[in-house]
C-alpha angles and dihedrals in degrees: 000000000000123000088239091063093046088053093053091049091050091050094050093050091048091048092053092052093047089052089054090047092050091050090053090049091046093054090047090051090049092054091048091050091050095049090044089053093051091043091053090046089054093046093052094051111130120233138060120298089249092055091048090048091048090052092052091049091050090049094048092047092051092043092062091062123090127255105057093208094070099040100090092047090051092047094049091048092048091047090052090052094052096035096248130150105278095202091055090045092054091048094046092061088075091082081096112046131157091280097050102032100090096050091044094050092043088054092046092049092052091048091050092048091048092048094048094039090231124177120263112289128165126240124216132176094234091059093070099043091097145001089256091056091050093049092050087059090057139247092280090060091048094048091048091051095045093046089050091047091050095050098041091043092051091050094047094044093054088050095048090047092059096039094049091044089053092045096048092047092047093050095046093047090049092049093056092064 
């Protein structure tokens, strides 16, 4: 085998590794660009830090309740009532998404059951897929779930208000310099 052919093989193998490396760097760069985009969108939100934090609190509160289809509407309505940022409220409802909803609602159900000292009742993911499913479980199940959602949602919304208020103030102060 001539040295010229060896050189070509070596170049091809080094090119394929560099392409893979470039793809890895490109995807990293894409993620950084996306995060930077959302960060800048967040920084450029209009409104006082308090209004943005109230919107986040409204969205987090609504996000802890069942039936994902109504969460954004409830969050926007609640944000309008407390003079919070409606865009942030809608975005904050995604604390519960299709991946996290079942664990969140199971936790809320157990909290509600513990607070109300209800009798043993099982929780299944299919039971919250629709109103009919919830009603078949009985009113005790629904009351346990809603009480748990209210308590956990209230605690999380208070925490998210102060966390978001701190974050918005910090980002805006940092941006001034």
